[in-house]
Each structure stands twice: as structure tokens, then as C-alpha cells.
N, C-alpha and C positions, 0 to 999 in steps of 0.2 A: 504494500500500500504506500502510496506517495503522500508526502506531507504538504504538497503544493497543488493548487488548482488555479485555473485561469478564470477571471471574472468577465462578464460581458463588456466592461469598459476597457479591457485589455490589460488591466493590472493583474498581478499574480499574488495570490494570498496563501499564507501558510496556515495550517490548522491551528497554530497558536494565536492567530488573529492579525499578525503583521502583514500588511498589504504593501507590496512593492510596486513601483511604477517604472517599467522598462524604458519608457520614453523620457524619463527624467533621471537617467543614469542609475536606476535601481534604488533611488531614495524612497523611503516609506512615506505613505500619506501621513499628514499631521495627526489625524485622529488615531490611526493604528499605531503610530510611533508613541504617542502619549499613553495609550492603553498598555502597550508592550512594556515601556519603561516603568510605568507604575507597578505593573505586575511583578517585574523583575526586582524592583526595589523592595516591594513588599515581601519577596522571597529572600531578601537579604543580600542581593548581589550589589557589588560596588559599581561605580560609574565606569571604571575601566573594564570590568567584566561585561557590562551591558554593551558598551561600544564594541568590544571584540565580538560578542555574540551577533550584534547587528551586522558587522562587516562579514562575518562567516555566513550568516543567513543570506546576505545579498549575493555573495559569491556562489553559494549553493543554489540559489534561485536562478541565477543566470545560467549556470550549468544545466539545471533541470530544463529551462526553457530551450536551450540549444539542443538538448537530447530529445525533447518531446514535442517541440513546436517548430523545429525548423531545419 
């Protein structure tokens, strides 16, 4: 099972709720970023850990898109 799916607007969303925008260099939407960061902070993650996770998710999403969409 994949952790990514494509939305009708062309964005790609992870099952954790983070929605990335391929046309905007894989930056997350403002709303999904805020929710993701809040959840990770609530789980006790540091800012550095959250940033690293975001970067890793963006790389994984781009790879998933290349493998599955194109």
C-alpha cells in the first residue's frame, strides 16, 4: 500500500495529511504544513526533526510521482 495519493487539483497528499504541490517545487500547502507541524510538535519532535522529516517527505513524494505518474 502506498502512503501517497494524487488529488484532483494535482497536488499529492500523504496519508499523514501533508499535501505537497509539485508545481510549487514540492512545498506543502499552508494548511497541511500547519497541521503537520502541530502534530509533530505535539508528539515531541524538535524543529530540526520536523524540517528533516518535511524534506524527506518531499523527496519521497517526488520519487513516488516519477515512478507512478510519469
